[in-house]
N, C-alpha and C positions, 0 to 999 in steps of 0.2 A: 388470818383468812387465806393468806397466800399458800399455806400448807394444808388447809382444810379442803380446798377444791381438789387437789391431786389425790388426797386420801379418800374422799368420797367417790371420786371417779374410779379409783382402784377397787374400792369396796363394791361398787355397783357392777363393775366388770367381773369381779370374782363371783358375786351372787348370780349373775347371768350365766356364767360358765357352769356353775354347779347345777342350775336349773336345766341347762341344755343336756347335762349328763343323764338326767332321768328320762326313762322311756315314756311314751305317750300312750293313751288308750288305744289309738289305732295300731300302734306297734305291738301292743300286748295281744290284741285281737288277731293280728296277722300271724303272730307267733303261735297262737292257739290253733288257728286254721292250718298252718304249716304242720304242726304236730298231729292234728286230726287226720290230715291227708296221709302222713307217714304211718300212723296207726292203722288206717284202713288198708294201705298198700303193703305194709311190711309185717303187720301183726303186733300183738301186745309185747311179746318177749323182746323182740329187737327194739321196739319203741322205748320200753322201759329202760333198757340198757343205754340207748342213745340219749334219752332225756336226763339220765342220772350221771352223765359225763359233764362235770362243771366247766369243761373247756370245749364242749361240743356245739353242735349246730342249733341247739334249742336254748341258747343264751344270746341275748342282745342287750348291750349296755347293762343296765341294772335290772333287766327283765329276765326271769327264768321261769321254766315250766314246772308245775307239780301236777302229778296225776293221782287221783284217788279212785278207789272202787266205790260202789254205791253205799257201802257201810262205813266209809271214812278212812279205810286203810290206805296208807301212802304206798303207791305202786312204783313211783319214780319221783325223784326230787333233783332238780337241776342245780341247786346250790349246796344242799346238804344231803348227799347220798346215804349217809349213815341213818337217816330217818326212815328209809325204805323199810316197809314191813310194820311200822308202828301205826296204831289206829289214832287218828287225829280228830275224830268226830267231836270230842268234847274239849278240844283245845280252846283256850280263851285268851283274848288279848288283854292289854293293860286295863281296859274298861270292863272286863268280865264278859265280853261278847263272844259267843260261840260261833265264830266266823266260818269254820269248816262246815258245821251243821247247816248254817244258813246257805252256804254255797251249794251243797249237795241237794238240799230241799228245793232250792230255787231252780237248779239245773234240771231236776226231775219234773218241773213244771214247764220246761222249755225256755226258761229265762237265761240270760247271758251276762248279767251283772250291770253295774258293779255292786260288790259288797265291800263296804268301807270298814276298816279296822286299823289298829295300830300294831306295828311290827318293827323289829330291829332291822335296819338297813344293813345288808351284808358287807358293804364297803366301809361305811362310817361307824358301824356298831352302835348307832344311836337310834332311839325309838322315833319312828316316823309314821305319819298317816299313810295308809296304803289303800288302794282300790284294786280288788281282784275281779277279773273278768273270767268267764268260764263257759264251757260248752260240754254237754254230755254227748259222748260217742259210744253207743252200745252200753256196755257195763261199766264205763269209766267216765270220770269228769276231769277234763283237762282245764287247768287254771294257769293264769299268768297275771301278775299284778304289777302295778306301777306305784312307785313311791312319790309322795308329794313334798 
């Protein structure tokens, strides 16, 4: 018992620290709004370039921005820039959910999320539940998700 209490305390502190590393819904929405303002002020070309910089201003903790056009083409990707130019409309998660299609359709109706799906966390490389928040700005849908 004497060793169990320190072990459980250390485990609890570790889990709390890991949870604190994940972004929050409010932080994801703030990052989307920051990106939207930049898109409006600076235009698409400069915004896509900035968002696709994995060490840039549109990354916060484990939250990154992805911008799609209305047909599902990835215009910018904050974590994996090599995906830019691919059409993700029919991407499916581990449960066969077409989450990009859902995001784009809901954004077109003026909704902002969340859309829940499962995706690999970029830092742990493990499958996690994720909630994507989004906002349509002109011809583009700006997304940012939080891992749970």
